[in-house]
C-alpha positions as CSV (number, residue, x, y, z in Angstrom):
1,X,14.3,5.0,10.9
2,X,14.0,6.9,7.6
3,X,11.7,5.9,4.6
4,X,12.0,6.4,0.9
5,X,8.5,6.7,-0.2
6,X,9.2,6.6,-3.9
7,X,7.4,6.7,-7.1
8,X,8.3,7.7,-10.5
9,X,6.3,9.0,-13.4
10,X,3.7,10.8,-11.3
11,X,2.2,12.4,-14.0
12,X,1.7,9.0,-15.9
13,X,0.0,7.4,-12.8
14,X,-3.7,8.3,-12.4
15,X,-6.9,6.9,-10.6
16,X,-6.9,5.0,-7.6
17,X,-3.2,4.4,-7.4
18,X,-2.5,8.0,-7.7
19,X,-4.9,8.9,-4.9
20,X,-3.6,5.9,-2.8
21,X,0.3,6.9,-3.0
22,X,-0.7,10.8,-2.1
23,X,-2.9,9.7,0.7
24,X,0.1,7.6,2.2
25,X,2.3,10.6,2.0
26,X,-0.4,12.5,3.8
27,X,-0.6,9.5,6.4
28,X,3.1,9.6,6.8
29,X,3.0,13.3,7.7
30,X,0.4,12.9,10.1
31,X,2.2,10.0,11.9
32,X,5.3,12.0,11.6
33,X,7.4,9.5,10.0
34,X,10.8,10.7,8.8
35,X,10.4,10.2,4.9
36,X,11.8,11.3,1.6
37,X,10.6,10.8,-1.9
38,X,14.2,10.9,-3.2
39,X,15.9,7.4,-3.7
40,X,19.4,9.3,-4.0
41,X,19.1,10.1,0.0
42,X,19.9,7.8,2.4
43,X,17.0,5.7,3.9
44,X,16.4,2.4,5.7
45,X,13.3,1.4,3.9
46,X,12.1,1.8,0.4
47,X,8.3,1.9,-0.1
48,X,7.1,1.4,-3.7
49,X,3.7,1.8,-5.3
50,X,4.2,1.3,-9.0
51,X,5.5,-1.5,-11.2
52,X,7.4,1.0,-13.4
53,X,11.1,0.4,-14.6
54,X,12.6,3.0,-12.4
55,X,10.8,1.6,-9.6
56,X,12.1,-1.8,-10.0
57,X,15.6,-0.7,-10.6
58,X,15.4,1.2,-7.3
59,X,14.1,-2.0,-5.8
60,X,17.3,-4.0,-7.1
61,X,19.3,-1.5,-6.0
62,X,18.0,-1.3,-2.5
63,X,18.1,-5.2,-2.2
64,X,21.8,-5.0,-3.1
65,X,22.5,-2.2,-0.6
66,X,20.9,-4.3,2.2
67,X,18.0,-1.9,2.5
68,X,14.4,-3.3,3.3
69,X,11.8,-3.1,0.3
70,X,8.1,-2.7,0.8
71,X,5.9,-3.1,-2.0
72,X,2.4,-1.6,-2.0
73,X,0.2,-3.9,-4.2
74,X,-2.3,-2.1,-6.3
75,X,-2.2,-4.5,-9.3
76,X,-2.6,-8.4,-9.6
77,X,-3.6,-10.2,-13.0
78,X,-7.0,-10.8,-11.3
79,X,-7.9,-7.0,-11.5
80,X,-5.9,-6.4,-14.6
81,X,-8.1,-8.9,-16.6
82,X,-11.3,-7.5,-18.0
83,X,-10.0,-3.9,-17.8
84,X,-8.9,-3.1,-21.5
85,X,-8.9,-4.5,-24.8
86,X,-6.7,-7.6,-25.0
87,X,-6.3,-7.6,-21.1
88,X,-7.4,-11.2,-20.9
89,X,-5.0,-12.3,-23.4
90,X,-2.2,-10.3,-21.6
91,X,-3.1,-11.6,-18.1
92,X,-0.9,-14.6,-17.8
93,X,2.0,-12.2,-18.7
94,X,1.1,-9.9,-16.0
95,X,0.7,-12.5,-13.4
96,X,4.2,-13.8,-14.1
97,X,5.6,-10.2,-14.2
98,X,4.0,-9.0,-10.8
99,X,5.0,-12.6,-9.1
100,X,8.6,-12.0,-10.2
101,X,8.6,-8.2,-8.8
102,X,6.7,-8.7,-5.5
103,X,8.7,-11.8,-4.7
104,X,11.8,-9.7,-4.4
105,X,10.2,-7.4,-1.6
106,X,10.8,-8.0,2.0
107,X,7.1,-7.2,2.7
108,X,4.0,-6.6,0.7
109,X,1.1,-4.4,1.8
110,X,-2.2,-5.4,0.7
111,X,-5.3,-3.0,0.9
112,X,-7.7,-5.7,1.9
113,X,-7.9,-9.4,3.2
114,X,-9.0,-10.3,-0.2
115,X,-5.7,-9.0,-1.7
116,X,-3.7,-10.9,1.0
117,X,-5.4,-14.0,0.3
118,X,-4.8,-13.6,-3.6
119,X,-0.8,-13.1,-2.8
120,X,-0.7,-15.9,-0.5
121,X,-2.5,-18.3,-2.8
122,X,0.6,-17.3,-5.2
123,X,3.0,-18.4,-2.7
124,X,3.8,-15.1,-1.0
125,X,3.5,-15.3,2.9
126,X,5.3,-11.8,3.8
127,X,2.0,-10.0,3.4
128,X,0.4,-7.3,5.9
129,X,-3.1,-5.9,5.4
130,X,-2.9,-2.0,5.5
131,X,-6.2,-0.2,4.4
132,X,-6.5,2.3,1.9
133,X,-7.4,5.9,3.3
134,X,-9.3,8.9,2.5
135,X,-8.6,12.5,3.2
136,X,-11.4,14.5,5.3
137,X,-9.8,17.7,4.1
138,X,-10.4,16.7,0.5
139,X,-14.1,16.2,1.3
140,X,-14.6,19.2,3.6
141,X,-17.7,21.2,2.9
142,X,-19.1,18.6,0.3
143,X,-22.5,18.9,2.2
144,X,-22.3,22.8,1.8
145,X,-22.2,22.7,-1.9
146,X,-25.2,24.0,-3.6
147,X,-26.7,20.8,-4.9
148,X,-29.5,22.2,-6.7
149,X,-27.0,24.4,-8.9
150,X,-25.0,21.3,-9.5
151,X,-28.1,19.4,-10.6
152,X,-29.0,22.1,-12.9
153,X,-25.5,22.1,-14.4
154,X,-25.9,18.5,-15.1
155,X,-29.6,18.9,-16.1
156,X,-30.8,16.2,-13.7
157,X,-33.4,16.0,-11.0
158,X,-33.6,14.1,-7.5
159,X,-33.1,11.2,-7.2
160,X,-29.5,10.9,-8.7
161,X,-27.4,7.8,-8.7
162,X,-23.7,8.4,-9.0
163,X,-20.5,6.5,-9.3
164,X,-16.8,8.0,-9.1
165,X,-14.4,5.6,-11.0
166,X,-12.3,5.2,-14.2
167,X,-14.5,4.1,-17.1
168,X,-13.8,0.5,-18.2
169,X,-15.6,-2.7,-18.1
170,X,-14.2,-4.2,-15.1
171,X,-15.6,-1.2,-13.0
172,X,-19.3,-2.4,-14.1
173,X,-20.1,-0.1,-16.7
174,X,-22.6,-2.9,-18.3
175,X,-24.6,-3.0,-15.2
176,X,-24.6,0.7,-14.4
177,X,-26.0,1.4,-17.8
178,X,-28.3,-1.6,-17.8
179,X,-29.7,-0.7,-14.4
180,X,-30.5,3.1,-15.5
181,X,-32.4,1.5,-18.6
182,X,-34.7,-0.3,-16.2
183,X,-35.3,2.3,-13.7
184,X,-37.6,5.2,-14.3
185,X,-37.4,8.7,-13.0
186,X,-33.8,8.3,-11.7
187,X,-30.9,10.1,-13.3
188,X,-27.5,8.1,-13.4
189,X,-24.2,10.0,-13.6
190,X,-20.7,8.2,-13.8
191,X,-18.0,10.5,-12.9
192,X,-14.5,9.3,-14.1
193,X,-11.8,9.5,-16.6
194,X,-12.1,7.6,-19.7
195,X,-9.6,5.7,-21.7
196,X,-9.1,6.0,-25.6
197,X,-11.5,4.0,-27.5
198,X,-8.8,2.2,-29.2
199,X,-7.7,0.3,-26.0
200,X,-11.2,0.3,-24.4
201,X,-13.2,-3.0,-24.7
202,X,-15.8,-3.1,-27.6
203,X,-18.8,-3.6,-25.3
204,X,-18.1,-0.4,-23.4
205,X,-17.5,1.7,-26.5
206,X,-20.9,0.2,-27.8
207,X,-22.7,1.4,-24.5
208,X,-21.2,4.7,-24.4
209,X,-22.1,5.7,-27.9
210,X,-25.8,4.8,-27.2
211,X,-26.4,5.8,-23.7
212,X,-30.1,5.9,-22.2
213,X,-31.6,9.4,-21.9
214,X,-31.2,9.3,-18.0
215,X,-27.5,8.5,-18.1
216,X,-24.4,10.8,-18.4
217,X,-20.5,10.0,-18.4
218,X,-19.2,13.5,-17.9
219,X,-15.7,12.3,-17.6
220,X,-13.2,13.4,-14.9
221,X,-14.3,15.8,-12.3
222,X,-11.8,18.1,-10.8
223,X,-13.6,18.4,-7.3
224,X,-14.7,14.8,-6.2
225,X,-17.3,16.8,-3.8
226,X,-19.4,17.5,-6.8
227,X,-20.1,13.6,-7.4
228,X,-21.2,13.4,-3.7
229,X,-23.2,16.5,-3.5
230,X,-25.1,15.8,-6.8
231,X,-25.8,12.1,-5.9
232,X,-28.6,10.6,-3.5
233,X,-27.2,7.0,-4.0
234,X,-23.6,5.7,-4.6
235,X,-23.6,2.8,-7.2
236,X,-20.3,0.9,-7.4
237,X,-20.9,-2.2,-9.4
238,X,-17.2,-3.2,-10.1
239,X,-16.5,-6.8,-10.5
240,X,-13.1,-6.9,-9.1
241,X,-11.6,-4.5,-6.6
242,X,-8.9,-4.2,-3.9
243,X,-10.3,-1.2,-1.8
244,X,-11.3,1.7,-4.0
245,X,-10.5,5.2,-2.5
246,X,-13.9,6.7,-3.9
247,X,-15.9,3.9,-1.9
248,X,-14.2,5.0,1.2
249,X,-14.9,8.8,0.3
250,X,-18.7,7.6,-0.1
251,X,-18.7,6.0,3.2
252,X,-17.2,9.3,4.6
253,X,-19.8,11.5,2.9
254,X,-22.5,9.4,4.5
255,X,-24.0,8.0,1.1
256,X,-26.2,5.0,1.0
257,X,-24.2,2.6,-1.2
258,X,-24.9,-0.1,-3.6
259,X,-22.1,-2.6,-4.3
260,X,-21.7,-5.9,-5.9
261,X,-21.6,-8.9,-3.6
262,X,-17.7,-9.7,-4.1
263,X,-15.3,-11.2,-1.6
264,X,-13.1,-8.1,-1.7
265,X,-15.8,-6.3,0.7
266,X,-16.1,-8.8,3.2
267,X,-14.9,-7.4,6.9
268,X,-15.7,-3.7,6.1
269,X,-18.8,-3.3,3.9
270,X,-21.8,-5.2,5.6
271,X,-25.0,-5.8,3.6
272,X,-28.0,-4.1,5.0
273,X,-25.9,-2.4,7.5
274,X,-23.6,0.2,5.7
275,X,-24.4,-0.8,2.2
276,X,-26.7,-3.0,0.1
277,X,-25.0,-6.1,-1.8
278,X,-26.2,-7.6,-5.1
279,X,-25.0,-10.2,-7.4
280,X,-27.1,-9.4,-10.7
281,X,-28.4,-6.6,-12.5
282,X,-31.9,-7.3,-11.3
283,X,-30.6,-7.2,-7.7
284,X,-28.8,-3.8,-8.4
285,X,-32.3,-2.5,-9.8
286,X,-34.2,-3.8,-6.8
287,X,-31.6,-2.2,-4.4
288,X,-31.6,1.2,-6.0
289,X,-35.5,1.3,-6.2
290,X,-35.6,0.3,-2.6
291,X,-33.5,3.2,-1.5
292,X,-35.2,5.5,-3.7
293,X,-38.5,4.6,-2.0
294,X,-37.3,4.3,1.7
295,X,-36.0,7.2,3.4
296,X,-35.6,5.4,6.6
297,X,-33.2,2.7,5.0
298,X,-31.2,5.5,3.5
299,X,-30.8,7.1,6.6
300,X,-29.6,3.9,8.3
301,X,-27.2,3.1,5.8
302,X,-25.7,6.6,5.9
303,X,-25.2,6.6,9.8
304,X,-23.6,3.2,9.6
305,X,-21.4,4.3,6.6
306,X,-20.0,7.4,8.5
307,X,-19.1,5.0,11.4
308,X,-17.3,2.6,9.3
309,X,-15.3,5.4,7.5
310,X,-13.4,6.3,10.6
311,X,-11.5,3.1,10.2
312,X,-10.0,4.4,7.1
313,X,-8.5,7.8,8.1
314,X,-5.3,9.1,7.1
315,X,-4.3,9.4,10.9
316,X,-5.2,5.8,11.3
317,X,-3.4,4.5,8.2
318,X,-0.4,6.6,9.2
319,X,-0.2,5.0,12.6
320,X,-0.5,1.4,10.9
321,X,2.2,2.3,8.3
322,X,4.5,3.4,11.3
323,X,3.8,0.0,13.1
324,X,4.6,-1.9,9.9
325,X,7.9,0.1,9.2
326,X,9.2,-0.9,12.5
327,X,8.3,-4.4,12.4
328,X,9.9,-4.8,9.1
329,X,13.2,-3.2,10.4
330,X,13.1,-5.5,13.4
């Protein structure tokens, strides 16, 4: 069995999708899967991650050549809507396009049960759940970084609430900034790349232009360990997700986590066990203040977060991908 793990335009793909396909390749190496990135080579299975023209061309080429095609689903109309300016208007077009592409694959890989349900509601029954993963090597030594010096560099004092995600409205920027406005003596830092203000939603542009004194958006951070070393609480208020890599990394770094109570987290994030879930700004404020004031709760969530993270290592995901490839061929 030989797999073509293909993606084009790597330099254009960023954020969670980039991290996901890079981690998939690490997982394939861990599982000793015979794979190539070159679609010109011989292979039995084409594994795609992007909805770009060359990926779709290679999908049709593989279809005609009798090869199996697996599409890893990172994007649906549901998570596209609310991301950029005019995204709500374009969402029906994205829905039509993704249905047309995904329906040509022999198998779809969904990062969560939620994504699988969404796809099945659209009439696609060839869906398997394969969790996203995180790389322990990428995080190694995060707890040995000089957190005090890092805090000085960002001019913040404990406690610090952090997030690590691309900056747009769907990721929960309004509630992140809103919670910061309501909580005294806590600093908030959102690490992550920002899109151009022309395509960014007007609400986020307005918020970023007039941030509270205790809030920073420093942009992309080359070393994600900085975010976990600086932060005491990880606050991820996204409204729609599949399975964000940074959230898996926060679990692995044993951070107490606050997330929005959405269906996407069912089955792996449990309220009051390895995170705190809330469904409103008031709930987020209450959760952050509770974690700030209760060391025993922080310790409990941290210990359980570490345990849950073991389900998402590259080794486990590599074994799962190997299983999926074998089943697809058979």
